[in-house]
KOLDO-232498 format. One record per atom (N, C-alpha, C): y, z negated, x negated; residue in one letter; chain; residue number from 1. Coordinates in steps of 0.1 Angstrom, whole numbers, m for minus. Layout:
+-------+-------+-------+------+-------+------+
|     Y |     Z |     X | resn | chain | resi |
+-------+-------+-------+------+-------+------+
|     Y |     Z |     X |    a |     A |  NUM |
...
+-------+-------+-------+------+-------+------+
This chain:
+-------+-------+-------+------+-------+------+
|     Y |     Z |     X | resn | chain | resi |
+-------+-------+-------+------+-------+------+
|  1019 |  m767 |  m826 |    m |     A |    1 |
|  1031 |  m771 |  m834 |    m |     A |    1 |
|  1029 |  m767 |  m849 |    m |     A |    1 |
|  1038 |  m766 |  m856 |    a |     A |    2 |
|  1039 |  m761 |  m870 |    a |     A |    2 |
|  1035 |  m776 |  m875 |    a |     A |    2 |
|  1025 |  m775 |  m885 |    t |     A |    3 |
|  1023 |  m788 |  m893 |    t |     A |    3 |
|  1023 |  m787 |  m906 |    t |     A |    3 |
|  1025 |  m797 |  m915 |    g |     A |    4 |
|  1023 |  m798 |  m929 |    g |     A |    4 |
|  1017 |  m811 |  m936 |    g |     A |    4 |
|  1021 |  m811 |  m947 |    t |     A |    5 |
|  1016 |  m822 |  m954 |    t |     A |    5 |
|  1026 |  m830 |  m962 |    t |     A |    5 |
|  1025 |  m845 |  m960 |    r |     A |    6 |
|  1035 |  m853 |  m969 |    r |     A |    6 |
|  1029 |  m864 |  m974 |    r |     A |    6 |
|  1034 |  m868 |  m986 |    i |     A |    7 |
|  1025 |  m880 |  m994 |    i |     A |    7 |
|  1036 |  m895 |  m989 |    i |     A |    7 |
|  1024 |  m903 |  m982 |    c |     A |    8 |
|  1032 |  m917 |  m979 |    c |     A |    8 |
|  1038 |  m921 |  m989 |    c |     A |    8 |
|  1052 |  m930 |  m984 |    k |     A |    9 |
|  1058 |  m937 |  m994 |    k |     A |    9 |
|  1052 |  m951 |  m999 |    k |     A |    9 |
|  1043 |  m953 |  m992 |    i |     A |   10 |
|  1038 |  m969 |  m995 |    i |     A |   10 |
|  1024 |  m966 | m1001 |    i |     A |   10 |
|  1017 |  m958 |  m997 |    c |     A |   11 |
|  1002 |  m960 | m1001 |    c |     A |   11 |
|  1000 |  m947 | m1012 |    c |     A |   11 |
|  1007 |  m935 | m1011 |    g |     A |   12 |
|  1007 |  m924 | m1018 |    g |     A |   12 |
|   999 |  m915 | m1012 |    g |     A |   12 |
|   990 |  m916 | m1002 |    k |     A |   13 |
|   981 |  m907 |  m995 |    k |     A |   13 |
|   986 |  m895 |  m990 |    k |     A |   13 |
|   983 |  m884 |  m988 |    e |     A |   14 |
|   985 |  m872 |  m983 |    e |     A |   14 |
|   984 |  m874 |  m969 |    e |     A |   14 |
|   989 |  m870 |  m959 |    y |     A |   15 |
|   988 |  m869 |  m945 |    y |     A |   15 |
|   995 |  m857 |  m937 |    y |     A |   15 |
|   991 |  m853 |  m925 |    a |     A |   16 |
|   994 |  m842 |  m919 |    a |     A |   16 |
|  1008 |  m847 |  m910 |    a |     A |   16 |
|  1018 |  m838 |  m911 |    c |     A |   17 |
|  1027 |  m842 |  m902 |    c |     A |   17 |
|  1034 |  m832 |  m896 |    c |     A |   17 |
|  1041 |  m834 |  m885 |    c |     A |   18 |
|  1047 |  m821 |  m875 |    c |     A |   18 |
|  1059 |  m817 |  m883 |    c |     A |   18 |
|  1063 |  m806 |  m884 |    k |     A |   19 |
|  1077 |  m802 |  m888 |    k |     A |   19 |
|  1087 |  m797 |  m880 |    k |     A |   19 |
|  1081 |  m799 |  m865 |    t |     A |   20 |
|  1091 |  m797 |  m860 |    t |     A |   20 |
|  1103 |  m810 |  m859 |    t |     A |   20 |
|  1115 |  m805 |  m859 |    l |     A |   21 |
|  1127 |  m813 |  m861 |    l |     A |   21 |
|  1130 |  m820 |  m848 |    l |     A |   21 |
|  1129 |  m834 |  m850 |    r |     A |   22 |
|  1132 |  m845 |  m834 |    r |     A |   22 |
|  1140 |  m853 |  m842 |    r |     A |   22 |
|  1153 |  m852 |  m843 |    v |     A |   23 |
|  1163 |  m862 |  m848 |    v |     A |   23 |
|  1170 |  m867 |  m833 |    v |     A |   23 |
|  1168 |  m882 |  m834 |    v |     A |   24 |
|  1176 |  m888 |  m824 |    v |     A |   24 |
|  1185 |  m899 |  m832 |    v |     A |   24 |
|  1198 |  m899 |  m831 |    e |     A |   25 |
|  1206 |  m907 |  m839 |    e |     A |   25 |
|  1205 |  m923 |  m836 |    e |     A |   25 |
|  1200 |  m929 |  m849 |    g |     A |   26 |
|  1197 |  m943 |  m849 |    g |     A |   26 |
|  1183 |  m947 |  m845 |    g |     A |   26 |
|  1173 |  m935 |  m847 |    v |     A |   27 |
|  1159 |  m941 |  m844 |    v |     A |   27 |
|  1154 |  m936 |  m858 |    v |     A |   27 |
|  1144 |  m948 |  m859 |    f |     A |   28 |
|  1135 |  m943 |  m873 |    f |     A |   28 |
|  1122 |  m938 |  m869 |    f |     A |   28 |
|  1119 |  m926 |  m874 |    r |     A |   29 |
|  1104 |  m919 |  m871 |    r |     A |   29 |
|  1097 |  m923 |  m885 |    r |     A |   29 |
|  1087 |  m930 |  m882 |    w |     A |   30 |
|  1077 |  m935 |  m892 |    w |     A |   30 |
|  1071 |  m923 |  m897 |    w |     A |   30 |
|  1070 |  m912 |  m889 |    q |     A |   31 |
|  1060 |  m899 |  m895 |    q |     A |   31 |
|  1067 |  m894 |  m903 |    q |     A |   31 |
|  1080 |  m894 |  m907 |    d |     A |   32 |
|  1088 |  m887 |  m917 |    d |     A |   32 |
|  1085 |  m894 |  m932 |    d |     A |   32 |
|  1080 |  m904 |  m931 |    v |     A |   33 |
|  1078 |  m913 |  m943 |    v |     A |   33 |
|  1066 |  m919 |  m949 |    v |     A |   33 |
|  1057 |  m920 |  m935 |    a |     A |   34 |
|  1043 |  m928 |  m942 |    a |     A |   34 |
|  1030 |  m921 |  m931 |    a |     A |   34 |
|  1021 |  m925 |  m935 |    c |     A |   35 |
|  1011 |  m919 |  m929 |    c |     A |   35 |
|  1003 |  m928 |  m916 |    c |     A |   35 |
|  1008 |  m942 |  m914 |    c |     A |   36 |
|  1006 |  m948 |  m903 |    c |     A |   36 |
|  1017 |  m956 |  m898 |    c |     A |   36 |
|  1016 |  m964 |  m886 |    v |     A |   37 |
|  1027 |  m970 |  m882 |    v |     A |   37 |
|  1029 |  m983 |  m891 |    v |     A |   37 |
|  1017 |  m991 |  m897 |    e |     A |   38 |
|  1021 | m1002 |  m905 |    e |     A |   38 |
|  1026 |  m998 |  m918 |    e |     A |   38 |
|  1023 |  m986 |  m922 |    h |     A |   39 |
|  1032 |  m982 |  m935 |    h |     A |   39 |
|  1046 |  m979 |  m931 |    h |     A |   39 |
|  1048 |  m972 |  m922 |    g |     A |   40 |
|  1064 |  m970 |  m917 |    g |     A |   40 |
|  1069 |  m982 |  m915 |    g |     A |   40 |
|  1061 |  m995 |  m911 |    q |     A |   41 |
|  1071 | m1006 |  m910 |    q |     A |   41 |
|  1074 | m1013 |  m921 |    q |     A |   41 |
|  1063 | m1012 |  m930 |    q |     A |   42 |
|  1065 | m1018 |  m946 |    q |     A |   42 |
|  1078 | m1011 |  m950 |    q |     A |   42 |
|  1079 |  m998 |  m951 |    y |     A |   43 |
|  1087 |  m990 |  m954 |    y |     A |   43 |
|  1103 |  m993 |  m949 |    y |     A |   43 |
|  1103 |  m996 |  m937 |    l |     A |   44 |
|  1113 |  m999 |  m929 |    l |     A |   44 |
|  1118 | m1011 |  m935 |    l |     A |   44 |
|  1111 | m1020 |  m937 |    d |     A |   45 |
|  1115 | m1035 |  m939 |    d |     A |   45 |
|  1121 | m1036 |  m954 |    d |     A |   45 |
|  1113 | m1026 |  m962 |    l |     A |   46 |
|  1119 | m1026 |  m973 |    l |     A |   46 |
|  1134 | m1017 |  m976 |    l |     A |   46 |
|  1135 | m1008 |  m968 |    i |     A |   47 |
|  1149 | m1002 |  m966 |    i |     A |   47 |
|  1160 | m1013 |  m962 |    i |     A |   47 |
|  1154 | m1019 |  m954 |    m |     A |   48 |
|  1165 | m1030 |  m945 |    m |     A |   48 |
|  1169 | m1042 |  m954 |    m |     A |   48 |
|  1159 | m1044 |  m963 |    i |     A |   49 |
|  1161 | m1058 |  m971 |    i |     A |   49 |
|  1170 | m1049 |  m984 |    i |     A |   49 |
|  1165 | m1038 |  m989 |    s |     A |   50 |
|  1178 | m1030 | m1000 |    s |     A |   50 |
|  1189 | m1031 |  m996 |    s |     A |   50 |
|  1192 | m1028 |  m983 |    r |     A |   51 |
|  1206 | m1027 |  m978 |    r |     A |   51 |
|  1214 | m1038 |  m973 |    r |     A |   51 |
|  1203 | m1050 |  m972 |    g |     A |   52 |
|  1210 | m1063 |  m971 |    g |     A |   52 |
|  1213 | m1068 |  m957 |    g |     A |   52 |
|  1204 | m1057 |  m946 |    e |     A |   53 |
|  1207 | m1063 |  m931 |    e |     A |   53 |
|  1196 | m1070 |  m929 |    e |     A |   53 |
|  1187 | m1073 |  m938 |    k |     A |   54 |
|  1176 | m1080 |  m932 |    k |     A |   54 |
|  1172 | m1090 |  m945 |    k |     A |   54 |
|  1169 | m1102 |  m942 |    k |     A |   55 |
|  1166 | m1114 |  m953 |    k |     A |   55 |
|  1149 | m1109 |  m958 |    k |     A |   55 |
|  1146 | m1113 |  m970 |    q |     A |   56 |
|  1135 | m1112 |  m974 |    q |     A |   56 |
|  1125 | m1121 |  m968 |    q |     A |   56 |
|  1112 | m1118 |  m965 |    a |     A |   57 |
|  1104 | m1126 |  m957 |    a |     A |   57 |
|  1099 | m1134 |  m968 |    a |     A |   57 |
|  1095 | m1150 |  m964 |    p |     A |   58 |
|  1086 | m1158 |  m970 |    p |     A |   58 |
|  1072 | m1152 |  m980 |    p |     A |   58 |
|  1071 | m1160 |  m991 |    e |     A |   59 |
|  1062 | m1153 | m1000 |    e |     A |   59 |
|  1048 | m1150 |  m992 |    e |     A |   59 |
|  1044 | m1161 |  m984 |    s |     A |   60 |
|  1030 | m1158 |  m975 |    s |     A |   60 |
|  1031 | m1143 |  m969 |    s |     A |   60 |
|  1043 | m1141 |  m965 |    e |     A |   61 |
|  1045 | m1127 |  m953 |    e |     A |   61 |
|  1051 | m1114 |  m964 |    e |     A |   61 |
|  1054 | m1118 |  m977 |    a |     A |   62 |
|  1062 | m1108 |  m982 |    a |     A |   62 |
|  1051 | m1098 |  m990 |    a |     A |   62 |
|  1057 | m1084 |  m992 |    i |     A |   63 |
|  1046 | m1074 |  m995 |    i |     A |   63 |
|  1046 | m1075 | m1009 |    i |     A |   63 |
|  1032 | m1075 | m1012 |    v |     A |   64 |
|  1028 | m1078 | m1027 |    v |     A |   64 |
|  1031 | m1065 | m1035 |    v |     A |   64 |
|  1039 | m1069 | m1045 |    s |     A |   65 |
|  1043 | m1058 | m1054 |    s |     A |   65 |
|  1039 | m1061 | m1068 |    s |     A |   65 |
|  1038 | m1051 | m1077 |    t |     A |   66 |
|  1034 | m1053 | m1093 |    t |     A |   66 |
|  1044 | m1048 | m1100 |    t |     A |   66 |
|  1046 | m1054 | m1112 |    n |     A |   67 |
|  1055 | m1048 | m1121 |    n |     A |   67 |
|  1053 | m1033 | m1126 |    n |     A |   67 |
|  1039 | m1027 | m1125 |    e |     A |   68 |
|  1036 | m1013 | m1129 |    e |     A |   68 |
|  1034 | m1004 | m1116 |    e |     A |   68 |
|  1043 |  m996 | m1116 |    p |     A |   69 |
|  1042 |  m983 | m1104 |    p |     A |   69 |
|  1029 |  m980 | m1104 |    p |     A |   69 |
|  1023 |  m975 | m1088 |    e |     A |   70 |
|  1013 |  m972 | m1091 |    e |     A |   70 |
|  1012 |  m953 | m1090 |    e |     A |   70 |
|  1004 |  m950 | m1099 |    v |     A |   71 |
|  1003 |  m938 | m1105 |    v |     A |   71 |
|   998 |  m929 | m1094 |    v |     A |   71 |
|  1003 |  m919 | m1085 |    v |     A |   72 |
|   998 |  m910 | m1078 |    v |     A |   72 |
|  1001 |  m896 | m1082 |    v |     A |   72 |
|   989 |  m890 | m1084 |    t |     A |   73 |
|   987 |  m877 | m1087 |    t |     A |   73 |
|   987 |  m867 | m1074 |    t |     A |   73 |
|   993 |  m855 | m1073 |    q |     A |   74 |
|   995 |  m848 | m1065 |    q |     A |   74 |
|   989 |  m834 | m1069 |    q |     A |   74 |
|   984 |  m830 | m1054 |    k |     A |   75 |
|   979 |  m815 | m1058 |    k |     A |   75 |
|   990 |  m805 | m1063 |    k |     A |   75 |
|   987 |  m794 | m1069 |    p |     A |   76 |
|   996 |  m784 | m1072 |    p |     A |   76 |
|   999 |  m778 | m1057 |    p |     A |   76 |
|  1011 |  m772 | m1054 |    k |     A |   77 |
|  1012 |  m766 | m1041 |    k |     A |   77 |
|  1005 |  m752 | m1041 |    k |     A |   77 |
|  1002 |  m749 | m1028 |    a |     A |   78 |
|   994 |  m737 | m1027 |    a |     A |   78 |
|  1005 |  m726 | m1025 |    a |     A |   78 |
|  1005 |  m715 | m1030 |    t |     A |   79 |
|  1014 |  m705 | m1026 |    t |     A |   79 |
|  1007 |  m693 | m1021 |    t |     A |   79 |
|  1012 |  m686 | m1012 |    r |     A |   80 |
|  1004 |  m677 | m1004 |    r |     A |   80 |
|  1013 |  m662 | m1008 |    r |     A |   80 |
|  1011 |  m657 | m1022 |    r |     A |   81 |
|  1017 |  m646 | m1026 |    r |     A |   81 |
|  1006 |  m636 | m1026 |    r |     A |   81 |
|  1009 |  m623 | m1021 |    k |     A |   82 |
|   999 |  m615 | m1023 |    k |     A |   82 |
|   997 |  m611 | m1034 |    k |     A |   82 |
|   985 |  m606 | m1039 |    r |     A |   83 |
|   982 |  m602 | m1051 |    r |     A |   83 |
|   984 |  m588 | m1054 |    r |     A |   83 |
|   987 |  m583 | m1064 |    k |     A |   84 |
|   990 |  m569 | m1066 |    k |     A |   84 |
|   976 |  m561 | m1068 |    k |     A |   84 |
|   976 |  m551 | m1060 |    v |     A |   85 |
|   963 |  m544 | m1061 |    v |     A |   85 |
|   963 |  m532 | m1075 |    v |     A |   85 |
|   956 |  m536 | m1083 |    e |     A |   86 |
|   957 |  m526 | m1096 |    e |     A |   86 |
|   948 |  m516 | m1093 |    e |     A |   86 |
|   955 |  m505 | m1095 |    e |     A |   87 |
|   950 |  m488 | m1090 |    e |     A |   87 |
|   946 |  m481 | m1105 |    e |     A |   87 |
+-------+-------+-------+------+-------+------+
């Protein structure tokens, strides 16, 4: 299978993902947005709350958020260009 890397929408960690397109109407694939099932569930909960389809959890179960966004540094993409041979 063709694999690639993506950045987790919750923790910012780089993870390996399958590039094979598997789209089923109405089915959420956590592998497309998160590094693990738990982060996929957190991301889906945030989306459902933002759309108004789900009420926000009580404070004890709410996802902890800070006012300052987490800074995630990304590695530059590697390109596979052939180098010209100087003669």
